[in-house]
DOSEVEX-234462 format. One record per residue (C-alpha): residue in one letter; x, y, z. Coordinates in Angstrom, 1 decimal. Layout:
BEGIN
resn; c1; c2; c3
a; X; Y; Z
...
% end
This chain:
BEGIN
resn; c1; c2; c3
m; 94.3; -2.3; 32.2
l; 95.5; -4.9; 29.8
f; 93.0; -3.8; 27.1
y; 94.0; -0.2; 27.7
l; 97.7; -1.0; 27.2
i; 97.0; -3.1; 24.1
n; 94.9; -0.3; 22.5
a; 97.4; 2.5; 23.5
s; 100.3; 0.4; 22.2
l; 98.5; -0.2; 18.8
i; 97.9; 3.6; 18.4
w; 101.5; 4.5; 19.3
l; 103.0; 1.7; 17.1
l; 101.0; 2.6; 14.0
s; 101.7; 6.3; 14.5
l; 105.4; 5.8; 14.8
i; 105.5; 3.6; 11.8
f; 103.6; 6.3; 9.8
f; 106.0; 9.0; 11.1
d; 109.1; 7.0; 10.2
v; 107.9; 6.1; 6.7
f; 106.2; 9.3; 5.6
l; 107.1; 12.3; 7.8
k; 110.5; 11.9; 9.5
k; 112.6; 13.2; 6.5
e; 110.4; 16.2; 5.8
t; 111.4; 19.7; 7.0
f; 107.9; 20.5; 8.4
h; 109.3; 20.3; 11.9
r; 106.5; 22.1; 13.6
a; 103.9; 19.8; 11.9
n; 106.0; 16.8; 12.9
r; 106.1; 17.9; 16.5
f; 102.3; 18.3; 16.5
f; 101.9; 14.9; 14.9
l; 104.0; 13.2; 17.6
l; 102.4; 15.0; 20.5
s; 98.8; 14.5; 19.2
t; 99.2; 10.8; 18.5
l; 101.0; 10.3; 21.9
l; 98.0; 11.9; 23.7
l; 95.6; 10.1; 21.4
g; 97.1; 6.8; 22.6
l; 96.8; 7.9; 26.2
l; 93.2; 9.1; 26.1
l; 91.3; 7.3; 23.2
p; 91.4; 3.8; 24.9
l; 89.5; 5.3; 27.8
v; 86.7; 6.4; 25.6
s; 83.6; 4.3; 25.7
f; 80.5; 4.5; 23.6
s; 78.4; 2.6; 26.1
a; 75.8; 5.3; 26.3
f; 74.9; 4.8; 22.6
f; 74.3; 1.1; 23.2
m; 72.6; 1.0; 26.6
r; 69.4; -1.0; 26.5
d; 66.3; -0.3; 28.6
t; 66.4; -2.3; 31.8
i; 63.4; -4.0; 33.3
p; 63.6; -5.3; 36.9
p; 63.1; -9.0; 37.0
a; 59.9; -10.6; 38.2
p; 59.8; -11.6; 41.9
a; 59.8; -15.2; 40.9
e; 63.1; -14.7; 39.0
t; 64.4; -13.1; 42.2
v; 63.5; -16.1; 44.2
q; 65.1; -18.4; 41.7
t; 68.3; -16.4; 41.8
l; 68.5; -16.3; 45.5
k; 67.9; -20.0; 45.8
r; 70.7; -20.7; 43.4
s; 72.9; -18.3; 45.3
i; 72.3; -20.1; 48.6
a; 73.0; -23.5; 47.0
e; 76.2; -22.3; 45.4
t; 77.4; -20.7; 48.6
a; 76.8; -23.9; 50.5
m; 78.6; -26.1; 48.0
e; 81.8; -23.9; 47.6
a; 84.4; -24.0; 50.3
a; 85.9; -20.6; 51.2
a; 89.5; -20.9; 50.1
p; 91.9; -18.3; 51.5
n; 93.4; -15.9; 48.9
p; 97.1; -16.6; 48.2
v; 99.4; -13.9; 49.5
f; 101.4; -13.6; 46.3
t; 99.6; -13.9; 43.0
v; 100.9; -13.1; 39.5
s; 98.9; -9.8; 39.7
t; 100.5; -8.9; 43.0
l; 104.0; -9.7; 41.7
l; 103.4; -7.6; 38.5
g; 102.1; -4.8; 40.7
l; 105.2; -4.8; 42.9
m; 107.5; -4.9; 39.8
y; 105.6; -1.9; 38.4
v; 105.8; 0.1; 41.7
a; 109.5; -0.8; 42.0
g; 110.1; 0.5; 38.4
v; 108.3; 3.7; 39.1
l; 110.3; 4.3; 42.3
v; 113.7; 3.6; 40.5
t; 112.8; 5.8; 37.6
s; 111.6; 8.6; 39.9
v; 114.8; 8.4; 41.9
m; 116.9; 8.6; 38.7
m; 114.9; 11.6; 37.5
g; 115.1; 13.2; 40.9
l; 118.9; 12.9; 40.9
e; 119.1; 14.5; 37.5
i; 116.9; 17.4; 38.6
a; 118.9; 17.8; 41.9
r; 122.1; 17.9; 39.8
l; 120.6; 20.5; 37.6
l; 119.6; 22.6; 40.6
k; 123.1; 22.3; 42.0
l; 124.6; 23.6; 38.8
y; 122.1; 26.5; 38.8
k; 122.9; 27.3; 42.5
t; 126.7; 27.1; 42.2
g; 127.1; 28.5; 38.7
v; 128.1; 32.1; 37.8
k; 125.0; 33.8; 36.5
t; 124.8; 36.6; 34.0
r; 121.5; 38.1; 33.0
y; 121.0; 38.9; 29.3
g; 117.5; 40.2; 28.5
n; 115.0; 37.3; 28.7
y; 117.5; 34.6; 29.5
t; 120.2; 33.8; 32.1
l; 123.7; 32.5; 31.1
i; 125.1; 30.2; 33.7
e; 128.8; 29.3; 33.7
t; 129.2; 26.0; 35.6
h; 133.0; 25.5; 35.3
q; 132.4; 21.8; 34.7
d; 133.1; 19.5; 31.7
h; 129.9; 19.4; 29.6
g; 128.5; 20.7; 26.4
p; 126.0; 23.6; 26.3
f; 122.5; 22.9; 27.3
s; 119.4; 24.7; 28.5
w; 116.5; 24.3; 30.9
g; 113.8; 26.9; 30.3
k; 115.3; 30.3; 30.0
n; 118.5; 29.2; 31.6
i; 121.5; 28.5; 29.3
f; 124.3; 26.5; 30.9
v; 127.9; 26.5; 29.5
a; 131.1; 25.3; 31.0
s; 132.7; 28.7; 30.5
r; 132.4; 31.6; 28.1
k; 136.1; 31.6; 27.6
y; 135.8; 28.3; 25.7
y; 133.8; 29.9; 22.9
s; 134.4; 32.8; 20.6
a; 131.9; 35.5; 20.2
p; 130.3; 34.0; 17.0
e; 130.1; 30.6; 18.7
m; 128.4; 32.0; 21.8
k; 126.0; 33.7; 19.5
m; 125.2; 30.4; 17.8
i; 124.7; 28.7; 21.2
i; 122.4; 31.4; 22.5
a; 120.4; 31.6; 19.3
h; 120.0; 27.8; 19.3
e; 118.9; 27.6; 23.0
m; 116.6; 30.6; 22.7
q; 114.8; 28.7; 19.9
h; 114.0; 26.0; 22.5
v; 112.7; 28.7; 24.8
s; 110.5; 30.5; 22.3
l; 109.0; 27.2; 21.0
y; 108.1; 26.1; 24.6
h; 110.1; 22.8; 24.3
i; 110.3; 22.8; 28.0
l; 106.6; 21.8; 28.2
d; 107.3; 18.7; 26.1
k; 110.2; 17.8; 28.4
i; 108.1; 18.1; 31.5
l; 105.4; 15.9; 29.9
f; 107.9; 13.2; 29.0
t; 109.6; 13.3; 32.3
l; 106.2; 12.3; 33.9
l; 105.4; 9.7; 31.2
r; 108.8; 8.0; 31.4
i; 108.1; 7.5; 35.1
i; 104.6; 6.2; 34.7
f; 105.3; 4.1; 31.6
w; 108.9; 3.2; 32.4
f; 108.3; -0.3; 31.1
h; 106.9; 0.7; 27.7
p; 109.5; 0.9; 24.9
l; 107.3; 3.0; 22.6
i; 107.2; 5.9; 25.1
h; 111.0; 6.0; 25.0
i; 111.0; 5.8; 21.1
y; 108.5; 8.7; 21.1
y; 110.8; 10.6; 23.3
g; 113.8; 10.1; 21.0
r; 111.8; 11.1; 17.9
l; 110.4; 14.3; 19.6
m; 113.8; 15.4; 21.0
m; 115.2; 15.0; 17.5
v; 112.4; 17.2; 16.1
h; 113.2; 19.8; 18.9
e; 116.8; 19.9; 17.7
y; 115.8; 20.3; 14.1
e; 113.6; 23.2; 15.1
a; 116.4; 24.8; 17.1
d; 119.0; 24.2; 14.4
n; 117.0; 26.4; 12.1
s; 118.6; 29.3; 13.8
g; 121.9; 28.4; 12.1
k; 120.5; 27.6; 8.7
t; 121.6; 30.9; 7.1
n; 125.2; 29.9; 7.7
a; 124.9; 26.1; 7.6
a; 128.6; 25.3; 6.9
v; 129.9; 27.2; 9.9
y; 127.1; 26.0; 12.2
g; 127.5; 22.4; 11.1
s; 131.3; 22.6; 11.7
f; 130.6; 23.9; 15.2
l; 128.2; 21.1; 15.9
v; 130.8; 18.5; 15.0
t; 133.3; 20.0; 17.4
q; 130.7; 19.8; 20.2
t; 130.3; 16.0; 19.8
l; 133.6; 15.7; 21.8
l; 132.0; 17.2; 24.9
r; 129.8; 15.3; 27.3
s; 126.1; 15.7; 26.9
h; 124.1; 16.7; 29.9
n; 121.3; 14.9; 31.7
l; 117.9; 13.6; 30.5
v; 115.8; 16.5; 31.7
s; 117.5; 19.3; 29.7
h; 118.0; 20.2; 26.1
s; 121.7; 19.6; 25.1
f; 123.3; 21.5; 22.3
n; 125.3; 18.4; 21.2
f; 122.3; 16.1; 21.2
s; 123.2; 13.2; 18.9
p; 123.1; 12.0; 16.2
i; 124.9; 15.1; 14.8
k; 125.0; 13.5; 11.3
k; 121.3; 13.6; 11.0
r; 121.1; 17.2; 12.3
i; 123.7; 18.4; 9.7
a; 121.9; 16.5; 6.9
m; 118.6; 18.1; 7.9
l; 120.3; 21.5; 8.3
t; 121.6; 21.4; 4.7
k; 118.5; 20.0; 3.2
q; 116.2; 22.1; 1.0
n; 112.8; 22.8; 2.5
s; 110.2; 20.2; 1.5
p; 107.7; 21.4; -1.1
r; 104.5; 22.5; 0.6
v; 102.5; 20.1; -1.5
r; 103.8; 17.3; 0.7
l; 101.8; 18.7; 3.6
i; 99.0; 16.6; 2.1
k; 100.6; 13.6; 3.9
y; 99.3; 14.9; 7.2
a; 95.7; 14.6; 5.9
l; 96.2; 10.9; 6.2
m; 95.8; 11.4; 10.0
i; 92.0; 11.5; 9.4
p; 91.6; 7.9; 8.2
m; 94.1; 6.9; 10.9
l; 91.9; 8.5; 13.5
l; 88.8; 6.7; 12.2
v; 90.7; 3.4; 12.4
f; 91.7; 4.2; 16.0
l; 88.1; 5.1; 16.9
v; 86.8; 1.8; 15.5
c; 89.6; -0.5; 16.8
c; 91.0; 1.1; 19.9
t; 88.1; 2.5; 22.0
e; 87.0; 0.7; 25.1
r; 85.7; -2.7; 23.8
i; 83.0; -1.2; 21.7
q; 82.7; -4.5; 19.8
s; 81.7; -6.6; 22.8
q; 79.1; -4.0; 23.7
t; 77.4; -4.1; 20.3
i; 77.6; -7.8; 19.9
g; 76.8; -8.8; 23.4
k; 73.9; -6.6; 24.1
n; 72.0; -6.3; 20.8
r; 70.9; -9.8; 20.1
n; 67.7; -10.1; 18.1
i; 66.1; -13.5; 18.3
k; 63.8; -13.9; 15.3
d; 61.4; -16.8; 15.0
n; 63.3; -18.5; 17.9
k; 66.5; -18.5; 15.9
l; 69.8; -16.5; 16.1
t; 73.1; -16.6; 14.3
f; 75.9; -15.9; 16.6
g; 79.7; -16.4; 16.0
g; 79.0; -18.2; 12.7
n; 76.7; -20.7; 14.4
q; 72.9; -20.9; 14.2
f; 71.0; -21.4; 17.4
e; 67.4; -22.3; 18.0
f; 65.8; -21.3; 21.2
s; 63.0; -22.6; 23.3
k; 59.7; -20.8; 22.8
n; 58.5; -18.2; 25.3
n; 56.3; -19.7; 27.8
t; 54.7; -18.6; 31.1
d; 53.8; -20.3; 34.3
t; 52.5; -19.3; 37.7
i; 54.3; -19.4; 41.0
v; 53.3; -18.6; 44.5
v; 55.5; -15.8; 46.0
m; 55.5; -14.7; 49.6
d; 56.1; -11.1; 50.6
p; 59.1; -11.3; 53.0
t; 57.8; -8.3; 54.9
t; 54.1; -9.2; 55.4
g; 54.3; -12.9; 54.9
k; 51.3; -12.7; 52.5
e; 51.3; -15.1; 49.6
s; 50.3; -14.1; 46.1
m; 50.2; -15.7; 42.6
m; 52.6; -14.3; 40.1
v; 52.9; -14.9; 36.3
h; 56.5; -15.7; 35.4
n; 57.8; -15.4; 31.9
r; 60.5; -17.9; 31.3
t; 63.6; -16.7; 29.3
p; 64.2; -18.6; 26.1
s; 67.3; -20.8; 26.2
p; 69.3; -22.3; 23.3
i; 68.2; -25.9; 22.6
l; 69.8; -26.6; 19.2
m; 73.1; -25.5; 17.6
n; 73.5; -26.0; 13.9
g; 70.6; -28.5; 14.1
q; 72.2; -30.6; 16.9
k; 70.9; -30.8; 20.5
i; 72.3; -28.7; 23.2
y; 72.2; -30.7; 26.5
p; 71.4; -29.0; 29.8
e; 73.9; -29.8; 32.5
n; 71.5; -32.0; 34.4
e; 71.0; -34.2; 31.3
v; 74.6; -35.2; 30.7
a; 76.6; -38.1; 32.2
v; 79.7; -36.0; 32.5
k; 79.3; -32.2; 33.0
p; 81.6; -29.7; 31.2
r; 84.6; -28.6; 33.3
l; 86.6; -25.4; 33.0
n; 90.2; -26.0; 32.1
t; 91.7; -24.5; 35.2
d; 93.1; -25.9; 38.5
d; 89.8; -25.8; 40.3
g; 87.5; -26.0; 37.2
n; 85.2; -23.4; 38.7
v; 83.9; -20.7; 36.4
g; 82.9; -18.3; 39.2
t; 86.3; -18.4; 40.9
f; 88.3; -18.0; 37.7
l; 86.1; -15.1; 36.6
f; 86.5; -13.4; 39.9
k; 90.3; -13.7; 39.8
q; 90.5; -12.2; 36.3
l; 88.2; -9.3; 37.1
k; 89.1; -8.5; 40.7
a; 90.7; -5.1; 39.7
d; 87.6; -4.1; 37.6
l; 85.2; -5.1; 40.3
k; 86.7; -2.6; 42.6
r; 84.9; 0.1; 40.6
l; 81.5; -1.1; 41.9
q; 79.9; 0.7; 44.8
d; 79.7; -1.2; 48.0
g; 77.0; -3.8; 48.1
q; 76.0; -7.4; 47.1
y; 76.0; -8.3; 43.4
s; 75.2; -11.4; 41.3
i; 76.4; -12.1; 37.8
d; 74.2; -14.5; 35.9
l; 76.2; -16.6; 33.4
k; 74.5; -18.6; 30.7
m; 76.6; -20.0; 27.9
v; 76.8; -22.8; 25.3
v; 79.9; -25.0; 25.2
d; 80.3; -27.0; 22.0
k; 81.6; -30.6; 21.8
n; 85.2; -29.2; 21.4
g; 85.0; -27.3; 24.7
k; 84.7; -23.8; 23.1
v; 82.2; -21.2; 24.2
t; 80.0; -20.6; 21.2
y; 77.3; -18.5; 22.7
y; 76.6; -16.6; 25.9
d; 73.6; -14.5; 27.1
p; 74.2; -10.8; 27.4
i; 76.0; -10.3; 30.7
g; 74.1; -8.5; 33.4
i; 75.4; -7.5; 36.8
r; 72.5; -7.4; 39.3
f; 72.6; -5.4; 42.5
i; 70.9; -7.1; 45.4
q; 69.2; -4.6; 47.7
k; 68.9; -5.0; 51.4
d; 65.3; -6.2; 51.1
g; 66.4; -9.0; 48.9
l; 65.2; -7.6; 45.6
v; 67.5; -7.9; 42.6
v; 67.8; -4.8; 40.4
e; 69.8; -4.7; 37.2
n; 72.3; -1.8; 37.4
s; 72.8; 0.1; 34.2
g; 75.4; 2.6; 35.5
s; 78.3; 3.2; 33.1
n; 80.8; 1.7; 35.5
v; 78.8; -1.6; 35.6
i; 78.6; -1.6; 31.8
g; 82.3; -1.4; 31.5
i; 82.6; -4.4; 33.9
e; 80.0; -6.3; 31.9
d; 82.1; -5.9; 28.8
a; 85.1; -7.2; 30.7
v; 83.1; -10.3; 31.8
e; 82.2; -11.0; 28.2
a; 85.8; -10.6; 27.1
v; 86.9; -13.2; 29.6
i; 84.0; -15.6; 28.9
s; 84.6; -15.5; 25.1
d; 88.1; -17.0; 25.7
l; 87.2; -19.8; 28.1
t; 87.9; -23.4; 27.2
f; 86.3; -26.4; 28.8
t; 86.6; -30.2; 28.9
p; 83.3; -30.8; 27.0
a; 80.3; -32.6; 28.4
k; 79.8; -36.3; 27.5
n; 76.6; -38.2; 27.0
g; 76.6; -41.9; 26.0
g; 80.4; -41.8; 25.7
n; 80.3; -39.0; 23.1
q; 81.3; -35.4; 23.5
v; 78.2; -33.1; 23.2
a; 77.3; -29.4; 23.3
s; 76.0; -28.3; 26.6
f; 74.2; -25.3; 28.2
i; 75.8; -24.0; 31.4
s; 74.0; -21.8; 33.8
n; 75.9; -20.3; 36.7
v; 75.5; -17.4; 39.2
v; 78.5; -15.7; 40.6
n; 77.8; -13.8; 43.8
i; 80.1; -11.0; 44.8
s; 80.3; -8.7; 47.8
v; 82.0; -5.3; 47.6
s; 83.0; -3.5; 50.8
g; 85.3; -0.5; 51.1
g; 86.2; -0.9; 47.4
q; 87.4; -4.5; 48.0
p; 85.4; -7.3; 46.2
t; 85.1; -10.8; 47.7
l; 83.6; -13.9; 46.2
k; 80.7; -15.3; 48.2
% end
């Protein structure tokens, strides 16, 4: 969710800056409306796009010997870790409660506005004029509209030319389907009540709505502008309707009297194309971690990663006796050992069992598995029910930074004990989230002979998912 909000916010912020700098003062109101709506929707939807399918690698089930090794480590880790009860209130829980409270408060506020609007409709005096209904409310407010319903305090307050201007203005809102934008933003301001850019988008779009509707008075701009000024003394209506005296009046009069922008300036909107390309590269669902994390090519036992050069152990094989858990029959299997990093920039990388002081994660409990689980608990809910293991292999340099990690794989443990790598799209998204967390970890580095040294960490995190709820085993 955090990555989604960051990417969406980046799209909205850059789009609003572009609008304010290049487009806001132009008279291409319909194009400006399209720009605002399209970039708003782009921010909502583009961060959900994932190009995982283009980067998925072929998966090969691990050899039975690797399965035995994984299960042994799982048993040892489970026996060593004490099961600590989850705290009732965490930061995530508190933020979740705050969000729900905000949604409820905003929903109630919107609901009261709609209820007030319905009451005015029900109690007002209605007069049908062709495609619209004029409703006299006999209350103190400026003219406003909701759909094809035009609300005024009383017709006697306005002369015939003034009523004509009001009706022409409000019918512009109707004919241009501004009501659809209102409905969309009513929902978005409930869901994203905490996001300032949504409210800025709303203000910009409502201003464009009024510019479009004010075009109905452009033929007699002086009279229309004078009438707008007199309406500023009246109270504007609620947030879910289009008010005739929507402020700021000064900007509306300036736009009303402005000459139409030369059509050549429409070329500005072509700049949306490179903007879209930037958004595709920077704001889709963590495409960078997928391409970097999963497409490592080790050539001649060497790999450059994150600006560091690593040398790996050579591929080697050995044999191991494996027993079939069903029949009890033993057989000899050839096991290919996965290369592991042994040198970084020409200096030795120490396995954990060769250092005097092991590296420790800079958290309260210092446990990588526990920290990873807490950070990704919401993402892990996407997994189907079952038993899973995440095999973590990483290099921590002498400064405590993670400088290398193996491509993350979430393995599904079947009931028969076999470990199968799952390549479903939901798992790939979680693998990317794991990599994002790992890349930001910091450790107290390992020590050997009193000196801080680079070390190689190997850890297996076992997770159980039941009823959509993940637990750490």
